[in-house]
VOPANU-530148 format. One record per atom (N, C-alpha, C, O): x, y, z. Coordinates in steps of 0.2 Angstrom, whole numbers, plus 5000, padded with zeros to 4 digits. Each point is the difference from the previous one (the first is absolute). Layout:
BEGIN
XYZ ...
//
This chain:
BEGIN
502549134913 500050025007 500549965004 500350035004 499749914995 500549965004 500750024998 500450005005 499850014989 500650024998 500250075004 500650015002 498950044998 500150065003 500249995008 500450035002 499249935001 500049995007 500749965001 500350025005 499949944991 500749965001 500550055000 500550005003 499550054992 500550054999 500050055006 500550025002 498949995001 499950055006 500449965006 500350045004 499649904996 500349965006 500850004999 500350015005 499949994989 500750004999 500350075002 500550015003 499150044996 500250075002 500050015007 500450035003 499249935001 500050005007 500649985002 500350025005 500049924992 500649975002 500650054999 500649985002 499350074994 500650044998 500050075004 500450044999 499149975006 500050065004 500750015003 500250065002 500249885000 500650015003 500550044996 500550035003 499449974991 500550044995 499850075000 500450044997 499149995006 499850074999 500350035006 499750015006 500950024993 500450035005 500250074998 500150014994 499950045010 500250074998 500750004996 500549965003 499550074992 500650014996 499949964993 499549984999 501150024997 500049974994 500149925000 500549985003 499249994992 500149935000 500049974993 499550024996 500949945001 500049984994 499549944999 499949975006 499950014988 499649944999 500449945003 499749955003 500950044996 500449945002 500050005008 499949945002 500350115001 500050005007 499349995003 499949965005 499650074992 499349985002 499849935000 499749975004 500650004990 499949934999 500349965006 499749955002 500950065000 500449975005 499650005006 499949955004 500050114998 499750025007 499349965001 499949975005 499750034989 499349975001 500049934997 499449975001 501150004997 500149944998 499549984994 499649955000 500350104996 499650004994 500450004993 500650045000 499349934995 500450004994 500050074997 499550045001 501049984995 500150064998 499450034995 499850065001 500049904995 499450024996 499450015004 499750054999 500149915006 499550025004 500150065004 499550045001 501149975002 500250065004 499950064996 499750055002 500549954991 499950064996 499250014999 499850065000 499849894999 499350014999 499750035006 499650055000 500649935006 499750025006 500250085002 499650045002 501149974997 500250075001 499750054995 499850055002 500049934992 499750044995 499350015002 499750054999 500049905004 499350015003 500050055005 499550045000 500949955005 500150055005 500050074997 499750055002 500849964993 500150064997 499450034997 499850065001 499849904995 499450024997 499550025005 499550044998 500549935008 499550025005 500250065004 499750015005 500850024993 500350065004 500449995006 500050045004 500249894997 500449995005 500849994998 500249964996 500250095007 500750004998 500150044993 499550024997 501149995002 500250034993 500549964997 500349965003 499850064991 500549964996 500550054996 499850054997 500849935004 500650054997 500649964999 500349965004 499950044989 500649974998 500149925002 500549985003 498949994996 500049935001 499949985007 500049945002 499950105003 499949995007 499350025002 499750054997 500049925008 499450025003 500150035007 500449975004 499350094997 500150035007 499450005004 499450024997 500649965009 499550005005 500150055005 500650025002 498950005002 500050055005 499649975006 499749945000 500450095006 499649985006 499350004998 499850054998 499949895004 499250004999 499849964994 499549994999 501050004996 499949974994 499749925001 499649984997 500749995008 499949935002 499250005002 499749964998 500150095006 499350005002 499650024995 499449974999 500850074996 499550024995 499949934995 499549994998 501049975002 500049944996 499549955004 499649974996 500550035010 499649965004 499250014999 499649965000 500350115001 499350024999 499749984993 499549984999 501050034996 499849984993 499849935000 499549984996 500949985007 499949935000 499349985003 499749954998 500250085008 499449995004 499450024995 499549965000 500550094997 499550024996 499949964994 499549994997 501049975001 500049954994 499749945002 499949954996 500050045011 499749945002 500449955005 499749955002 500950074999 500449965005 499750005007 499950065002 500149895002 499850015007 500450045004 500650004999 499150045005 500450055004 500549975004 500650025001 499249925002 500549965005 500649984996 500549995003 499449994991 500649984996 500550064999 500650005000 499150064998 500450064998 500450035006 500550024999 499149985007 500350035006 500749975002 500450035003 499749904996 500649975002 500650034997 500550005003 499450034991 500650044997 500150075002 500550034997 499149995007 500150075002 500250015007 500049965004 500350104998 500250025006 499850075002 499750034996 500449995010 499750065003 500450064996 499750054999 500949944999 500450054997 499750024993 499950064998 499949894998 499650014994 499450045001 499950054996 499749935009 499450045001 500150075002 499750044997 500849985007 500250065002 500250044994 499950064999 500549914997 500350034994 499450034995 500150054997 499449905002 499550034996 499650055003 499850054996 500049955010 499750055004 500350074999 499750054998 501049955003 500450064999 500050024993 499950064999 500149904996 500050014993 499450044998 500050054996 499449925006 499450034998 499950085003 499850044996 500549975010 500050075003 500450044996 499950064999 500749924999 500550044997 499850024993 500150054998 499549904999 499750024993 499550055000 499850034995 499949985011 499550055001 500350065004 499650045003 501149974996 500350065002 500050015008 500150065002 499949895002 500250005007 500749995001 500449974997 499950075008 500649995003 500049935004 499549995004 501049974995 500049945003 500549995006 500650024999 499249955006 500549975005 499849935002 499549995001 501049974998 499949935002 500449975006 500550025001 499149945003 500349975006 500350055005 500650005002 499050054999 500250065005 500149975007 499549975002 501050045001 500149975007 499950065005 500450054999 499149955006 499950055005 500349975006 500049945001 500350105004 500349985006 499650025006 499650055000 500549925006 499750025006 499350015000 499750055001 499949904998 500249934999 500149984993 499850044996 500649915003 500249984993 499349984996 499749955002 500250084992 499549984996 500250004993 500450054998 499349914997 500250014993 499450014996 499549965001 500550094995 499450014995 500349974993 500550024997 499149945000 500249974994 500150054994 500550004997 498950035002 500150054994 499650075002 499549995003 500850064996 499750075001 500050034993 500550014996 498950025002 499950044994 499850075002 499550015004 500950044994 499850075002 499850044994 500450004995 499150045005 499850044995 499550055003 499649995004 500550074993 499550065003 500050015007 499550015003 501149975000 500050015008 499749955004 500050005006 499849944991 499749955004 500349944998 500249984995 500049985011 500449944999 499549945001 499649995005 500449964990 499749945001 500549955003 500549984997 499349995009 500449965003 499849924999 499449995003 500949974994 499849944997 500349945004 500650005000 499049965002 500249935003 499849954994 499449994999 501149984998 499949954995 499949935003 500549975003 498950004997 499949935002 500049954995 499549994996 501049975004 500149954995 499849935003 500449965002 498950034999 499849955004 499649954995 499750014995 500449925007 499749954996 499250005002 499649994996 500350025010 499350005003 500050065005 500550025003 498950004998 499950055005 499350005004 499649964997 500450075009 499449995003 499850085002 500450045000 499049975002 499850065003 500450035006 500250055000 499949905004 500450025006 500850014998 500350055003 499949924992 500750014998 500150074997 500450045001 499149984995 499950064997 499950065005 500350054999 499349935006 499950055005 500750025004 500150065002 500249894999 500750005004 500550044995 500350055003 499749944991 500450034995 499850085000 500550045000 498949975000 499850075000 500250045006 500250055000 499749925006 500250025006 500750025000 500250065003 500249904995 500850015000 500150054995 500550045001 499249974993 500250054996 499850075002 500350054999 499149955005 499850065003 500650035005 500150065000 500149895004 500650025004 500650024997 500350055002 499949924992 500550024996 499950074998 500550044999 498949974998 499850074998 500150055005 500350064999 499549935007 500050055006 500850015001 500250065001 500249894999 500750005001 500350054995 500450045001 499449944993 500350044994 499850085000 500550045000 498949975002 499950085000 500350035006 500150065000 500049905006 500350035005 500750024999 500350045003 500049924992 500750014998 500150054994 500650024998 498850004999 500150044994 499550065001 499450005000 501050065000 499650065002 499650024994 500250004994 499150025008 499650024994 499749944996 499750024995 500449925007 499849944996 499249995000 499750015005 500149974989 499349985000 500049934997 500349994994 499549965009 500149934998 499449965000 499550015004 500449944992 499449964999 500349925000 500449984996 499449985009 500249935000 499649964995 499450015000 500949954997 499749964995 500349935000 500649995001 499049964998 500249935000 499949974992 499550014998 501049974999 500049974993 500149925001 500549985003 499049984994 500049935000 500049974993 499850034996 500449915004 500049964994 499449974999 499849984994 499850005011 499549954999 499350025001 499549965000 500450105002 499350035001 499750014993 500350024995 499049975005 499650014994 499850074999 500050024994 499950025011 499850074999 500350055006 500249975005 499750094994 500350055005 499550005006 499450004999 500950005007 499649995006 500350055005 500550034999 499149995006 500350045005 499949975007 499549975002 501050045002 500049985008 500250065003 500650034999 499050005006 500250065003 500250064996 500550045001 499149964993 500250054995 500650004996 500350044997 500149905004 500649994997 499949954994 499749955001 500450084993 499949964994 500449934999 500650015001 499149944997 500349944999 499949984993 499549994997 501150024999 499950004992 500449944997 500649995001 499049984995 500349944996 500550034995 499850054997 500849925002 500450034995 499750014993 500350044996 499349925002 499650004994 499750074999 499950024994 499950015012 499650064999 500450065003 499750065001 500949935000 500450055003 500150064996 500050065002 500149934991 500150064996 499450055000 500150065000 499349914999 499450045000 499950035007 499750065000 500549915005 499950025007 500550075001 499750055002 500949944995 500450065000 499750064996 500050065002 499749924992 499750064996 499550035004 499950064999 499749915005 499450035003 500250025008 499550025003 501149974999 500250015006 499850075003 499750005006 500550054991 499950075003 499250015000 499850045004 499849944991 499350015000 499749965006 499450025001 500949935002 499749965005 500350015007 499849965004 500650094997 500350015006 499650005006 500149985005 499350054994 499550015005 499849935003 499750005006 500349954990 499849935003 500649975003 499849945004 500850084996 500649975003 500250035007 499950065001 500549905003 500350035006 500650044998 500549974998 499450095002 500550054999 500350035006 499750025005 501049974996 500350025006 500550054999 500450004995 499750055009 500550054999 500250035007 499749995005 500950044995 500350035006 499750075002 500250035005 
//
């Protein structure tokens, strides 16, 4: 167990090498300051866990792979506070969009609305309904902070449907640190760990959510 945990800790230190595109074992070793033999072992572990792909001696990663790795490390027993240091908001948004895309949603990332200026992190559209997502990469959160986030996302959703003829939209908050799905003002607050199952059940649970349309 100690050996496995030690190796998991080393994998945490190599998250910086998980960047979109192809990377060789040697380059991964340089970026992460890990010896080549250990880098090869870590990259193979990622690959076997379904993180990244391997082709012609290189390993290829996509948006969201860093967060997938982080979630795997958390589930392996590493403290959440240690893992989060290696993550950023872009990793989080990338995984959220990737989950939606894998479930046949059309994706828009970082949509800017004007007059007034507002930004929507991720939009997933399928069957004529848009899921408007605010990704909250917070180390800690409070009920008041989540309530404010919900209020702001409702305003963004109103702005979106006012600019989009015939739109039907549902505001959603996705977080990294919540334990379970919750609702504030009928807006779902979904931990990333449960986002995939939330999407699977999305259409069956629409009556429980704040649905807005023009």
